[in-house]
N, C-alpha and C positions, 0 to 999 in steps of 0.2 A: 504493499501501500503505500503510494506515496503522500508526503507531508506538502503541505501548503507555505512556502515561504514568502512574507512580504518584505522586501530587502530596498532600503532607498538611501540616498545623499542627503542628509540636511544641515541646516544650518545648527549654530549652537544652542538658537531657538527654537527648535523643530520647525522648520520651515524646509518645503524641496522645492520652491521659486519663492523669491519674493513678489511684493504687493505688485508690480509691473508685471509679473509673469516671468522675466528674467530668472535664468539657473546658469549662466555662464560661469558664475563662480564655484559650482558644484563640480564642475570640470574633473578628474581625477589625474594627478601628475601618473609617471609611470607604473611605481612602487604599488599605490593603490591600485591601480586598473590591472597591473598583473594579479594581485589579489582578489579583484573582481572577478576575471577572468576564472580563475581557480573555482570560487563558490559557484559561478553560473554554469561550470564544465557539466556537473551531474543532473541537472536541471534538464527534463524531458518536455514540458510544456508550461508555455508562457500565457498566461491570463493578462489580458491588457485592455486597457481602455482605450478609448479611439483618439485622445490626443496623444498618449504613450505610445501606442502604436505608430502613429505618424511620427512624433519625435524619432523612435528608434527604426522608421524606415530606412536611414540612412546607414544601418550597419546590413542592409540587405543589396545595397551597392557595392561596386568597385572603385576604389578610390587609391589610385598610384602614390599619394601623397600620405597615406597611414602608416604610422610604423609596423613592427612586426607584431609587439602585443596589442596593437588596434585591430591589427587583420587576423589573430589570433580569436578577439573578441565576436569577429565578425563571423568569421567561422563557427563557431560555437553558436551563436543564435541562429543562422543560417541552417544549421543541422537540427533545428530543435521545432517543434512545434507550436503553433500560435493560434490563439482562441480571441478574438475580438469581441468587445463590448461595446454596446453605443446606448445613448437614448431612443434613436431611430431605427435600430435594426435589432441586434441580438442584444435582448436585456440579459443582468446578470439573474442567476435564478440558483439560490443556494442548495435546491436538492441537486440540481445539474453537475456544481463544483463537489457534491460529496461524495457522488457517483465517480466522477473523474478521480477524484482521489484514491477511492476503491480500486479503480481498475487501472491506475498505473504502476507501475513498478519504479518508475523514477520519480523525483520529486516535481513538484509544478510550482512556480511561483508568481505571482500578483503584483501587477506594476500600475504604477499610477495610484495616489491618494483617495479620490474618490471612488475607484472600484474597491481597492482594499479596503475603505470605511465599510463598504457593504458585507464583504467576508468577514471583517473584524466582527462587525454588529451579529452576525449568524454565526459566531464563533468557530469559524472553518480554520482560520490562521495558528499553523502548529508554531512556526518561528518566526521571528522579527529580527530583522539585520538592518543596523543602524550606522550609517558613515558620518559620523559626527564631523562638518568643517568648522576649523576656527575663525569664524566670521558669524554677526548677528544681524540681520535682514530686516528685523523691526516689523513685520508681518509680511501675509501672503498665503501659501496654499501649505496648511498643516499637513507634518508626516503621521500624526493619528488624528482619530476624529474624536470630537467633544461628546462628553457622555457615557463614554465607556470605560469599566473599570475590569481589568485583566491581570491575573497574577503571573509574574515570571519569575523564570530561575535562569540566571545569570549563565553561560554556557561557553562564553568565549571573550575577551578584550584582546584589542591589540591597539599599539600606536606607531602611528607612520612618521617619517620623520619631518614630513610638511606639516604637521600637528592637527591631521586627520585622526578619529579615535573610532574605532569599529568596535560594533558590541553586538551580540548575538545573545538572544532570549528564545527560552522555550517556553510557550505558554503550558501553565499549570492546571 
């Protein structure tokens, strides 16, 4: 059975993008990117909101200017199944996601805080991975939805040279 993992890069104050919708401040350096690659490698299915899918579409293309670790990330994503949810087409269905988790041997990831909020509210997220950047942006799109309380167990923490801190928690 696959686990559902919610992973995101955030500001210190818990935002995935600032109030203007900018997230350029969250671009990982090589050390963090290689670590993200290794976390993403075992994921077999990515559940994505429409905006996250559009953002990630870059990795479905060839770009001769990419580094080797960026090409590695692109290959990892290209080799995985993607399921896209939107308000106008496929809507998030907690029962469908439960069935997906039961039917998959590999882990699943959920991308985008709005889609993740629905999975969190339904109690479907098994693991939370947060890359905290050394920046405060003061507002924007929150990593976690308001009004939920979840007991978590710290599984792993790691500090990177550029000031990013990785936190990995299991829902208990």
